[in-house]
C-alpha beads as a LAMMPS data file, in Angstrom:
LAMMPS data file: protein, C-alpha beads

273 atoms
272 bonds

1 atom types
1 bond types

-500.0 500.0 xlo xhi
-500.0 500.0 ylo yhi
-500.0 500.0 zlo zhi

Masses

1 110.0

Atoms # bond

1 1 1 232.856 332.851 -43.186
2 1 1 232.915 330.530 -40.193
3 1 1 232.181 326.870 -40.913
4 1 1 229.367 325.153 -38.987
5 1 1 230.802 322.958 -36.225
6 1 1 230.381 319.190 -36.252
7 1 1 231.729 316.242 -34.257
8 1 1 233.078 312.902 -35.414
9 1 1 231.524 310.685 -32.778
10 1 1 233.142 307.429 -33.945
11 1 1 236.702 307.199 -35.254
12 1 1 239.501 304.660 -34.905
13 1 1 242.442 307.026 -34.648
14 1 1 244.616 304.397 -32.965
15 1 1 244.586 302.177 -36.068
16 1 1 247.835 301.810 -38.050
17 1 1 246.215 303.706 -40.944
18 1 1 246.893 306.961 -39.070
19 1 1 250.265 306.305 -37.452
20 1 1 252.272 308.318 -39.995
21 1 1 250.245 311.532 -40.202
22 1 1 247.860 311.792 -37.249
23 1 1 248.724 315.429 -36.384
24 1 1 247.920 316.412 -39.956
25 1 1 244.668 314.381 -39.813
26 1 1 243.641 316.319 -36.693
27 1 1 244.580 319.623 -38.342
28 1 1 242.489 318.827 -41.408
29 1 1 239.540 317.944 -39.195
30 1 1 239.731 321.246 -37.369
31 1 1 240.091 323.143 -40.660
32 1 1 236.904 321.422 -41.880
33 1 1 234.973 322.516 -38.775
34 1 1 235.141 319.155 -36.996
35 1 1 235.664 320.320 -33.437
36 1 1 235.661 317.085 -31.412
37 1 1 236.585 313.509 -32.300
38 1 1 235.894 310.389 -30.244
39 1 1 238.437 307.602 -30.732
40 1 1 236.859 304.222 -30.085
41 1 1 238.492 301.302 -28.296
42 1 1 238.083 297.753 -29.594
43 1 1 239.962 295.865 -26.840
44 1 1 242.039 296.809 -23.796
45 1 1 245.138 297.861 -25.732
46 1 1 243.136 299.789 -28.301
47 1 1 241.218 301.487 -25.490
48 1 1 244.469 302.496 -23.793
49 1 1 245.762 303.888 -27.083
50 1 1 242.529 305.875 -27.475
51 1 1 243.059 307.359 -24.006
52 1 1 246.667 308.224 -24.876
53 1 1 245.462 310.035 -27.998
54 1 1 242.870 311.905 -25.924
55 1 1 245.664 313.009 -23.607
56 1 1 247.794 314.105 -26.566
57 1 1 245.145 316.068 -28.490
58 1 1 242.851 318.491 -26.597
59 1 1 239.779 317.910 -28.797
60 1 1 240.059 314.112 -28.952
61 1 1 238.086 311.985 -26.487
62 1 1 238.003 308.228 -25.917
63 1 1 235.562 305.340 -25.582
64 1 1 236.764 302.108 -23.986
65 1 1 235.393 298.676 -24.760
66 1 1 235.773 295.265 -26.352
67 1 1 234.488 294.760 -29.897
68 1 1 232.232 291.713 -30.487
69 1 1 234.407 290.629 -33.406
70 1 1 237.291 290.031 -30.990
71 1 1 235.479 287.948 -28.379
72 1 1 237.612 284.841 -28.848
73 1 1 240.586 286.809 -27.495
74 1 1 238.665 288.396 -24.611
75 1 1 239.229 287.529 -20.956
76 1 1 236.370 285.929 -19.080
77 1 1 235.478 289.219 -17.385
78 1 1 236.257 292.594 -18.969
79 1 1 234.528 294.600 -16.258
80 1 1 237.383 295.308 -13.806
81 1 1 239.725 296.743 -16.435
82 1 1 237.020 298.736 -18.201
83 1 1 235.805 300.215 -14.906
84 1 1 239.323 301.421 -14.192
85 1 1 239.827 302.832 -17.695
86 1 1 236.427 304.559 -17.547
87 1 1 237.613 306.679 -14.613
88 1 1 239.797 308.733 -16.934
89 1 1 238.309 312.234 -17.350
90 1 1 238.380 312.036 -21.151
91 1 1 236.692 308.629 -21.421
92 1 1 233.176 309.533 -22.506
93 1 1 231.547 306.152 -23.272
94 1 1 231.799 302.374 -23.073
95 1 1 232.318 300.604 -26.381
96 1 1 232.587 299.619 -29.055
97 1 1 230.481 296.715 -27.871
98 1 1 227.451 294.807 -29.126
99 1 1 226.860 291.823 -31.403
100 1 1 228.229 290.752 -34.780
101 1 1 226.796 287.735 -36.612
102 1 1 228.271 288.734 -39.977
103 1 1 231.138 286.241 -39.862
104 1 1 230.096 283.245 -37.795
105 1 1 232.403 280.252 -37.241
106 1 1 230.299 278.043 -39.536
107 1 1 231.111 280.345 -42.448
108 1 1 234.851 279.916 -41.999
109 1 1 237.433 277.470 -40.724
110 1 1 235.015 274.520 -40.958
111 1 1 233.049 275.709 -37.927
112 1 1 229.746 274.130 -36.933
113 1 1 226.364 275.512 -35.955
114 1 1 227.238 274.548 -32.375
115 1 1 230.321 276.763 -32.679
116 1 1 228.043 279.552 -33.865
117 1 1 225.860 279.271 -30.765
118 1 1 228.874 279.332 -28.441
119 1 1 230.220 282.362 -30.300
120 1 1 226.896 284.201 -30.020
121 1 1 226.613 283.316 -26.329
122 1 1 230.087 284.699 -25.669
123 1 1 229.296 287.913 -27.529
124 1 1 226.119 288.343 -25.509
125 1 1 228.009 287.749 -22.286
126 1 1 230.613 290.406 -23.092
127 1 1 227.977 292.864 -24.261
128 1 1 226.061 292.399 -21.009
129 1 1 229.244 292.931 -18.985
130 1 1 229.917 296.201 -20.787
131 1 1 226.347 297.381 -20.284
132 1 1 226.874 296.725 -16.568
133 1 1 230.050 298.832 -16.598
134 1 1 228.197 301.612 -18.395
135 1 1 225.414 301.526 -15.796
136 1 1 227.925 301.505 -12.928
137 1 1 229.971 304.404 -14.298
138 1 1 227.122 306.586 -15.551
139 1 1 228.306 306.367 -19.149
140 1 1 226.430 305.406 -22.287
141 1 1 227.327 302.682 -24.813
142 1 1 228.602 302.736 -28.379
143 1 1 226.829 299.758 -29.936
144 1 1 227.973 297.691 -32.906
145 1 1 225.438 295.419 -34.582
146 1 1 226.140 293.661 -37.864
147 1 1 224.543 290.628 -39.431
148 1 1 221.213 289.225 -38.343
149 1 1 221.504 290.300 -34.727
150 1 1 219.313 293.392 -34.383
151 1 1 216.573 291.642 -32.371
152 1 1 219.136 290.036 -30.045
153 1 1 220.920 293.375 -29.583
154 1 1 217.717 295.114 -28.523
155 1 1 216.881 292.230 -26.211
156 1 1 220.151 292.605 -24.328
157 1 1 219.882 296.394 -24.141
158 1 1 216.259 296.481 -22.985
159 1 1 216.890 295.545 -19.303
160 1 1 219.311 298.495 -19.075
161 1 1 217.067 301.026 -20.812
162 1 1 216.510 303.085 -17.654
163 1 1 220.241 303.309 -16.907
164 1 1 222.094 303.232 -20.219
165 1 1 221.507 304.765 -23.610
166 1 1 223.071 303.262 -26.683
167 1 1 224.113 304.802 -29.950
168 1 1 223.658 302.306 -32.767
169 1 1 226.682 303.406 -34.710
170 1 1 227.050 303.153 -38.490
171 1 1 223.282 302.755 -38.642
172 1 1 221.958 301.325 -41.895
173 1 1 218.638 299.965 -40.687
174 1 1 215.183 300.725 -42.024
175 1 1 212.513 302.992 -40.543
176 1 1 211.035 300.323 -38.283
177 1 1 214.452 299.426 -36.862
178 1 1 215.196 303.090 -36.231
179 1 1 211.899 303.535 -34.411
180 1 1 212.580 300.507 -32.215
181 1 1 215.941 301.974 -31.218
182 1 1 214.365 305.316 -30.335
183 1 1 211.625 303.551 -28.361
184 1 1 214.329 302.234 -26.012
185 1 1 215.560 305.775 -25.397
186 1 1 218.621 305.171 -27.560
187 1 1 219.792 306.917 -30.722
188 1 1 221.431 306.205 -34.075
189 1 1 224.452 307.556 -35.914
190 1 1 225.174 307.878 -39.621
191 1 1 228.409 307.480 -41.605
192 1 1 229.547 308.157 -45.150
193 1 1 227.211 305.380 -46.295
194 1 1 224.551 308.091 -46.508
195 1 1 226.399 309.505 -49.545
196 1 1 226.587 306.199 -51.443
197 1 1 224.554 305.952 -54.649
198 1 1 222.871 302.676 -53.643
199 1 1 222.070 303.757 -50.069
200 1 1 218.633 305.279 -50.669
201 1 1 217.168 303.197 -47.823
202 1 1 219.636 304.827 -45.424
203 1 1 218.689 308.268 -46.721
204 1 1 215.041 307.373 -46.169
205 1 1 215.865 306.646 -42.534
206 1 1 217.813 309.903 -42.244
207 1 1 214.817 311.788 -43.614
208 1 1 212.516 310.228 -41.000
209 1 1 214.640 310.341 -37.843
210 1 1 213.945 313.459 -35.747
211 1 1 216.617 316.078 -35.225
212 1 1 218.054 315.467 -31.787
213 1 1 217.888 311.679 -32.126
214 1 1 220.996 311.044 -34.226
215 1 1 224.669 311.881 -34.501
216 1 1 227.250 311.943 -37.286
217 1 1 230.429 309.871 -37.517
218 1 1 232.998 308.562 -39.960
219 1 1 233.948 305.127 -38.542
220 1 1 237.282 306.054 -40.098
221 1 1 239.473 304.705 -41.587
222 1 1 236.467 302.913 -43.133
223 1 1 233.507 304.076 -45.241
224 1 1 234.859 307.280 -46.769
225 1 1 231.996 309.317 -48.230
226 1 1 231.659 310.394 -51.836
227 1 1 233.855 311.865 -53.355
228 1 1 236.532 310.030 -51.312
229 1 1 235.008 306.565 -51.550
230 1 1 237.653 303.860 -51.791
231 1 1 240.246 305.999 -50.024
232 1 1 241.135 306.239 -46.355
233 1 1 238.410 307.983 -44.427
234 1 1 239.287 310.576 -41.789
235 1 1 237.385 312.875 -39.390
236 1 1 237.440 315.849 -41.795
237 1 1 235.024 313.886 -43.977
238 1 1 232.174 314.569 -41.550
239 1 1 231.894 317.764 -43.583
240 1 1 230.706 315.827 -46.648
241 1 1 228.467 313.602 -44.522
242 1 1 226.844 316.639 -42.896
243 1 1 226.191 318.272 -46.274
244 1 1 224.353 315.190 -47.531
245 1 1 222.368 314.779 -44.310
246 1 1 221.341 318.457 -44.290
247 1 1 220.205 318.141 -47.889
248 1 1 218.182 314.989 -47.139
249 1 1 216.545 316.583 -44.120
250 1 1 215.920 319.894 -45.857
251 1 1 217.586 321.869 -43.090
252 1 1 220.508 324.272 -42.935
253 1 1 223.985 323.148 -41.945
254 1 1 223.715 325.500 -38.986
255 1 1 220.535 323.801 -37.747
256 1 1 222.111 320.375 -38.247
257 1 1 225.184 321.501 -36.332
258 1 1 223.124 322.676 -33.370
259 1 1 221.082 319.447 -33.321
260 1 1 223.851 316.885 -33.761
261 1 1 226.393 318.588 -31.508
262 1 1 223.735 319.077 -28.855
263 1 1 222.808 315.398 -29.086
264 1 1 226.462 314.403 -28.759
265 1 1 226.996 316.589 -25.695
266 1 1 223.930 315.043 -24.072
267 1 1 224.921 311.484 -24.978
268 1 1 228.565 311.965 -23.928
269 1 1 228.150 314.268 -20.895
270 1 1 231.829 314.095 -19.909
271 1 1 232.681 315.623 -23.280
272 1 1 230.669 318.733 -22.422
273 1 1 232.559 319.446 -19.192

Bonds

1 1 1 2
2 1 2 3
3 1 3 4
4 1 4 5
5 1 5 6
6 1 6 7
7 1 7 8
8 1 8 9
9 1 9 10
10 1 10 11
11 1 11 12
12 1 12 13
13 1 13 14
14 1 14 15
15 1 15 16
16 1 16 17
17 1 17 18
18 1 18 19
19 1 19 20
20 1 20 21
21 1 21 22
22 1 22 23
23 1 23 24
24 1 24 25
25 1 25 26
26 1 26 27
27 1 27 28
28 1 28 29
29 1 29 30
30 1 30 31
31 1 31 32
32 1 32 33
33 1 33 34
34 1 34 35
35 1 35 36
36 1 36 37
37 1 37 38
38 1 38 39
39 1 39 40
40 1 40 41
41 1 41 42
42 1 42 43
43 1 43 44
44 1 44 45
45 1 45 46
46 1 46 47
47 1 47 48
48 1 48 49
49 1 49 50
50 1 50 51
51 1 51 52
52 1 52 53
53 1 53 54
54 1 54 55
55 1 55 56
56 1 56 57
57 1 57 58
58 1 58 59
59 1 59 60
60 1 60 61
61 1 61 62
62 1 62 63
63 1 63 64
64 1 64 65
65 1 65 66
66 1 66 67
67 1 67 68
68 1 68 69
69 1 69 70
70 1 70 71
71 1 71 72
72 1 72 73
73 1 73 74
74 1 74 75
75 1 75 76
76 1 76 77
77 1 77 78
78 1 78 79
79 1 79 80
80 1 80 81
81 1 81 82
82 1 82 83
83 1 83 84
84 1 84 85
85 1 85 86
86 1 86 87
87 1 87 88
88 1 88 89
89 1 89 90
90 1 90 91
91 1 91 92
92 1 92 93
93 1 93 94
94 1 94 95
95 1 95 96
96 1 96 97
97 1 97 98
98 1 98 99
99 1 99 100
100 1 100 101
101 1 101 102
102 1 102 103
103 1 103 104
104 1 104 105
105 1 105 106
106 1 106 107
107 1 107 108
108 1 108 109
109 1 109 110
110 1 110 111
111 1 111 112
112 1 112 113
113 1 113 114
114 1 114 115
115 1 115 116
116 1 116 117
117 1 117 118
118 1 118 119
119 1 119 120
120 1 120 121
121 1 121 122
122 1 122 123
123 1 123 124
124 1 124 125
125 1 125 126
126 1 126 127
127 1 127 128
128 1 128 129
129 1 129 130
130 1 130 131
131 1 131 132
132 1 132 133
133 1 133 134
134 1 134 135
135 1 135 136
136 1 136 137
137 1 137 138
138 1 138 139
139 1 139 140
140 1 140 141
141 1 141 142
142 1 142 143
143 1 143 144
144 1 144 145
145 1 145 146
146 1 146 147
147 1 147 148
148 1 148 149
149 1 149 150
150 1 150 151
151 1 151 152
152 1 152 153
153 1 153 154
154 1 154 155
155 1 155 156
156 1 156 157
157 1 157 158
158 1 158 159
159 1 159 160
160 1 160 161
161 1 161 162
162 1 162 163
163 1 163 164
164 1 164 165
165 1 165 166
166 1 166 167
167 1 167 168
168 1 168 169
169 1 169 170
170 1 170 171
171 1 171 172
172 1 172 173
173 1 173 174
174 1 174 175
175 1 175 176
176 1 176 177
177 1 177 178
178 1 178 179
179 1 179 180
180 1 180 181
181 1 181 182
182 1 182 183
183 1 183 184
184 1 184 185
185 1 185 186
186 1 186 187
187 1 187 188
188 1 188 189
189 1 189 190
190 1 190 191
191 1 191 192
192 1 192 193
193 1 193 194
194 1 194 195
195 1 195 196
196 1 196 197
197 1 197 198
198 1 198 199
199 1 199 200
200 1 200 201
201 1 201 202
202 1 202 203
203 1 203 204
204 1 204 205
205 1 205 206
206 1 206 207
207 1 207 208
208 1 208 209
209 1 209 210
210 1 210 211
211 1 211 212
212 1 212 213
213 1 213 214
214 1 214 215
215 1 215 216
216 1 216 217
217 1 217 218
218 1 218 219
219 1 219 220
220 1 220 221
221 1 221 222
222 1 222 223
223 1 223 224
224 1 224 225
225 1 225 226
226 1 226 227
227 1 227 228
228 1 228 229
229 1 229 230
230 1 230 231
231 1 231 232
232 1 232 233
233 1 233 234
234 1 234 235
235 1 235 236
236 1 236 237
237 1 237 238
238 1 238 239
239 1 239 240
240 1 240 241
241 1 241 242
242 1 242 243
243 1 243 244
244 1 244 245
245 1 245 246
246 1 246 247
247 1 247 248
248 1 248 249
249 1 249 250
250 1 250 251
251 1 251 252
252 1 252 253
253 1 253 254
254 1 254 255
255 1 255 256
256 1 256 257
257 1 257 258
258 1 258 259
259 1 259 260
260 1 260 261
261 1 261 262
262 1 262 263
263 1 263 264
264 1 264 265
265 1 265 266
266 1 266 267
267 1 267 268
268 1 268 269
269 1 269 270
270 1 270 271
271 1 271 272
272 1 272 273
Protein backbone atom coordinates (compact mmCIF):
# COMPACT_ATOMS: atom_id res chain seq x y z
CA UNK A 1 0.00 0.00 0.00
CA UNK A 2 1.40 3.36 -1.05
CA UNK A 3 2.00 5.86 1.76
CA UNK A 4 0.38 9.31 1.51
CA UNK A 5 2.96 11.90 0.43
CA UNK A 6 3.99 14.75 2.71
CA UNK A 7 6.64 17.48 2.70
CA UNK A 8 8.95 18.67 5.45
CA UNK A 9 8.78 22.39 4.80
CA UNK A 10 11.30 23.41 7.48
CA UNK A 11 14.42 21.42 8.31
CA UNK A 12 17.99 22.33 9.23
CA UNK A 13 19.83 19.62 7.34
CA UNK A 14 23.07 21.61 7.31
CA UNK A 15 23.38 21.43 11.11
CA UNK A 16 26.17 19.27 12.58
CA UNK A 17 23.51 16.89 13.96
CA UNK A 18 23.21 15.36 10.47
CA UNK A 19 26.79 15.43 9.21
CA UNK A 20 27.46 11.73 9.87
CA UNK A 21 24.37 10.11 8.35
CA UNK A 22 22.56 12.57 6.07
CA UNK A 23 22.12 10.11 3.15
CA UNK A 24 20.45 7.68 5.53
CA UNK A 25 18.27 10.50 6.94
CA UNK A 26 17.10 11.31 3.40
CA UNK A 27 16.45 7.62 2.68
CA UNK A 28 14.35 7.26 5.83
CA UNK A 29 12.34 10.33 4.87
CA UNK A 30 11.57 8.94 1.44
CA UNK A 31 10.66 5.55 2.94
CA UNK A 32 8.20 7.34 5.25
CA UNK A 33 6.52 9.10 2.31
CA UNK A 34 8.22 12.47 2.84
CA UNK A 35 8.83 13.47 -0.75
CA UNK A 36 10.37 16.95 -0.48
CA UNK A 37 12.41 18.64 2.24
CA UNK A 38 13.28 22.33 2.49
CA UNK A 39 16.58 23.04 4.26
CA UNK A 40 16.51 26.46 5.89
CA UNK A 41 19.39 28.93 6.00
CA UNK A 42 20.14 30.89 9.17
CA UNK A 43 23.00 33.08 7.87
CA UNK A 44 25.03 33.33 4.66
CA UNK A 45 27.15 30.24 5.29
CA UNK A 46 24.19 28.18 6.42
CA UNK A 47 22.25 29.33 3.36
CA UNK A 48 25.11 28.30 1.07
CA UNK A 49 25.24 24.90 2.77
CA UNK A 50 21.48 24.53 2.24
CA UNK A 51 21.96 25.25 -1.47
CA UNK A 52 24.79 22.70 -1.64
CA UNK A 53 22.51 20.09 -0.08
CA UNK A 54 19.77 20.96 -2.58
CA UNK A 55 22.27 20.40 -5.37
CA UNK A 56 23.33 17.07 -3.86
CA UNK A 57 19.87 15.61 -3.20
CA UNK A 58 17.17 15.86 -5.90
CA UNK A 59 14.23 16.23 -3.48
CA UNK A 60 15.89 18.76 -1.16
CA UNK A 61 15.28 22.48 -1.69
CA UNK A 62 16.71 25.53 0.07
CA UNK A 63 15.62 28.76 1.75
CA UNK A 64 18.19 31.51 2.24
CA UNK A 65 18.11 34.07 5.02
CA UNK A 66 19.48 35.45 8.26
CA UNK A 67 17.94 34.28 11.54
CA UNK A 68 16.93 37.02 14.03
CA UNK A 69 18.86 35.26 16.79
CA UNK A 70 22.10 35.94 14.91
CA UNK A 71 21.65 39.65 14.22
CA UNK A 72 24.69 40.76 16.20
CA UNK A 73 26.88 38.95 13.66
CA UNK A 74 24.99 40.23 10.60
CA UNK A 75 26.41 42.73 8.12
CA UNK A 76 24.70 46.08 7.85
CA UNK A 77 22.92 45.05 4.64
CA UNK A 78 22.11 41.41 3.85
CA UNK A 79 20.21 42.22 0.68
CA UNK A 80 22.94 41.99 -2.00
CA UNK A 81 24.12 38.52 -0.97
CA UNK A 82 20.62 37.15 -0.45
CA UNK A 83 19.47 38.47 -3.84
CA UNK A 84 22.35 36.62 -5.48
CA UNK A 85 21.72 33.40 -3.55
CA UNK A 86 17.99 33.59 -4.33
CA UNK A 87 18.74 33.29 -8.05
CA UNK A 88 19.59 29.62 -7.62
CA UNK A 89 16.85 27.46 -9.19
CA UNK A 90 16.38 25.39 -6.03
CA UNK A 91 16.08 28.34 -3.64
CA UNK A 92 12.36 28.46 -2.94
CA UNK A 93 12.02 31.09 -0.17
CA UNK A 94 13.71 33.81 1.86
CA UNK A 95 14.32 32.97 5.50
CA UNK A 96 14.51 32.04 8.20
CA UNK A 97 13.87 35.63 9.17
CA UNK A 98 11.62 37.48 11.61
CA UNK A 99 11.84 38.54 15.25
CA UNK A 100 12.95 36.83 18.45
CA UNK A 101 12.49 38.50 21.84
CA UNK A 102 12.92 35.27 23.80
CA UNK A 103 16.50 35.99 24.88
CA UNK A 104 17.00 39.74 25.09
CA UNK A 105 20.32 41.29 26.17
CA UNK A 106 18.87 42.38 29.52
CA UNK A 107 18.28 38.74 30.42
CA UNK A 108 21.92 37.83 29.93
CA UNK A 109 25.40 39.29 30.08
CA UNK A 110 24.27 42.23 32.25
CA UNK A 111 22.51 43.89 29.32
CA UNK A 112 20.25 46.90 29.79
CA UNK A 113 16.80 47.81 28.53
CA UNK A 114 18.53 50.21 26.14
CA UNK A 115 20.46 47.23 24.76
CA UNK A 116 17.14 45.45 24.31
CA UNK A 117 15.75 48.30 22.21
CA UNK A 118 18.85 48.40 20.00
CA UNK A 119 18.64 44.63 19.58
CA UNK A 120 14.96 44.78 18.61
CA UNK A 121 15.62 47.65 16.20
CA UNK A 122 18.38 45.66 14.50
CA UNK A 123 16.15 42.60 14.18
CA UNK A 124 13.41 44.71 12.63
CA UNK A 125 15.87 46.24 10.20
CA UNK A 126 17.12 42.85 9.02
CA UNK A 127 13.61 41.46 8.79
CA UNK A 128 12.55 44.42 6.65
CA UNK A 129 15.58 43.94 4.38
CA UNK A 130 14.67 40.29 3.84
CA UNK A 131 11.05 41.15 3.11
CA UNK A 132 12.37 43.55 0.46
CA UNK A 133 14.47 40.76 -1.08
CA UNK A 134 11.45 38.47 -1.08
CA UNK A 135 9.36 41.13 -2.84
CA UNK A 136 12.11 41.79 -5.38
CA UNK A 137 12.67 38.12 -6.19
CA UNK A 138 9.05 36.97 -6.18
CA UNK A 139 9.64 34.59 -3.28
CA UNK A 140 7.79 34.21 -0.01
CA UNK A 141 9.23 34.36 3.53
CA UNK A 142 9.81 31.77 6.23
CA UNK A 143 9.06 33.71 9.41
CA UNK A 144 10.41 33.03 12.89
CA UNK A 145 8.68 34.70 15.83
CA UNK A 146 9.46 33.80 19.43
CA UNK A 147 8.90 35.70 22.63
CA UNK A 148 6.56 38.65 22.92
CA UNK A 149 6.99 39.84 19.36
CA UNK A 150 3.89 38.69 17.49
CA UNK A 151 2.36 42.18 17.18
CA UNK A 152 5.68 43.66 15.99
CA UNK A 153 6.12 40.83 13.48
CA UNK A 154 2.71 41.46 11.93
CA UNK A 155 3.41 45.18 11.86
CA UNK A 156 6.55 44.70 9.79
CA UNK A 157 4.91 42.20 7.44
CA UNK A 158 1.75 44.23 6.83
CA UNK A 159 3.27 46.77 4.36
CA UNK A 160 4.40 43.83 2.20
CA UNK A 161 1.13 41.90 2.34
CA UNK A 162 0.35 42.46 -1.35
CA UNK A 163 3.79 41.26 -2.46
CA UNK A 164 4.98 38.68 0.05
CA UNK A 165 3.33 35.86 1.93
CA UNK A 166 4.83 34.55 5.13
CA UNK A 167 4.68 31.16 6.74
CA UNK A 168 4.76 31.51 10.51
CA UNK A 169 6.79 28.41 11.12
CA UNK A 170 6.62 26.28 14.26
CA UNK A 171 3.31 27.97 15.00
CA UNK A 172 2.12 27.64 18.59
CA UNK A 173 -0.21 30.63 18.76
CA UNK A 174 -3.86 30.68 19.74
CA UNK A 175 -6.91 30.96 17.49
CA UNK A 176 -6.90 34.76 17.39
CA UNK A 177 -3.22 34.87 16.43
CA UNK A 178 -3.81 32.31 13.70
CA UNK A 179 -6.70 34.34 12.31
CA UNK A 180 -4.59 37.50 12.25
CA UNK A 181 -1.92 35.69 10.25
CA UNK A 182 -4.47 34.43 7.74
CA UNK A 183 -5.99 37.91 7.47
CA UNK A 184 -2.66 39.14 6.08
CA UNK A 185 -2.77 36.46 3.38
CA UNK A 186 -0.09 34.44 5.16
CA UNK A 187 -0.18 30.91 6.56
CA UNK A 188 1.05 28.85 9.50
CA UNK A 189 3.00 25.63 9.87
CA UNK A 190 2.95 22.98 12.59
CA UNK A 191 5.74 20.85 14.08
CA UNK A 192 5.96 17.88 16.42
CA UNK A 193 4.69 20.13 19.21
CA UNK A 194 1.21 19.12 18.06
CA UNK A 195 1.88 15.63 19.48
CA UNK A 196 2.99 16.84 22.92
CA UNK A 197 0.72 15.98 25.85
CA UNK A 198 0.57 19.57 27.14
CA UNK A 199 0.00 21.16 23.71
CA UNK A 200 -3.80 21.09 23.65
CA UNK A 201 -3.90 24.79 22.74
CA UNK A 202 -1.88 24.03 19.60
CA UNK A 203 -4.25 21.19 18.72
CA UNK A 204 -7.15 23.59 19.17
CA UNK A 205 -5.55 25.88 16.60
CA UNK A 206 -4.95 22.94 14.25
CA UNK A 207 -8.61 21.99 14.55
CA UNK A 208 -9.71 25.51 13.61
CA UNK A 209 -7.31 26.41 10.79
CA UNK A 210 -8.78 25.65 7.34
CA UNK A 211 -7.24 23.02 5.11
CA UNK A 212 -5.15 24.86 2.57
CA UNK A 213 -3.93 27.45 5.08
CA UNK A 214 -1.19 25.47 6.82
CA UNK A 215 1.80 23.26 6.18
CA UNK A 216 3.69 20.59 8.11
CA UNK A 217 7.33 20.68 9.19
CA UNK A 218 9.78 19.20 11.66
CA UNK A 219 12.17 22.10 12.44
CA UNK A 220 14.61 19.23 12.81
CA UNK A 221 16.88 18.47 14.57
CA UNK A 222 14.57 20.06 17.17
CA UNK A 223 11.09 19.18 18.48
CA UNK A 224 10.88 15.47 17.69
CA UNK A 225 7.27 14.31 17.96
CA UNK A 226 5.98 11.60 20.26
CA UNK A 227 7.19 8.80 20.39
CA UNK A 228 10.65 10.23 19.55
CA UNK A 229 10.52 13.18 21.93
CA UNK A 230 13.91 13.93 23.45
CA UNK A 231 15.76 12.39 20.51
CA UNK A 232 17.06 13.97 17.33
CA UNK A 233 14.23 14.91 15.04
CA UNK A 234 14.47 14.22 11.31
CA UNK A 235 12.25 14.70 8.22
CA UNK A 236 10.80 11.17 8.40
CA UNK A 237 8.99 12.28 11.55
CA UNK A 238 6.52 14.31 9.49
CA UNK A 239 4.73 10.96 9.28
CA UNK A 240 3.89 11.06 13.00
CA UNK A 241 3.02 14.76 12.83
CA UNK A 242 0.66 14.16 9.90
CA UNK A 243 -1.09 11.31 11.72
CA UNK A 244 -1.81 13.52 14.73
CA UNK A 245 -2.95 16.45 12.59
CA UNK A 246 -5.27 14.24 10.51
CA UNK A 247 -6.76 12.84 13.70
CA UNK A 248 -7.30 16.34 15.16
CA UNK A 249 -8.92 17.57 11.97
CA UNK A 250 -11.01 14.45 11.48
CA UNK A 251 -9.79 13.97 7.93
CA UNK A 252 -8.00 11.18 6.10
CA UNK A 253 -4.25 11.18 5.61
CA UNK A 254 -4.91 11.30 1.88
CA UNK A 255 -6.97 14.48 2.20
CA UNK A 256 -4.33 16.03 4.46
CA UNK A 257 -1.64 15.11 1.95
CA UNK A 258 -3.49 16.78 -0.91
CA UNK A 259 -4.13 19.93 1.15
CA UNK A 260 -0.71 20.42 2.73
CA UNK A 261 1.33 19.49 -0.34
CA UNK A 262 -0.86 21.71 -2.49
CA UNK A 263 -0.36 24.58 -0.05
CA UNK A 264 3.40 24.04 -0.10
CA UNK A 265 3.56 24.02 -3.89
CA UNK A 266 1.60 27.27 -3.98
CA UNK A 267 3.70 28.91 -1.26
CA UNK A 268 7.01 27.73 -2.76
CA UNK A 269 6.25 27.98 -6.50
CA UNK A 270 9.83 27.22 -7.57
CA UNK A 271 9.49 23.85 -5.85
CA UNK A 272 6.62 22.91 -8.16
CA UNK A 273 8.60 23.51 -11.36
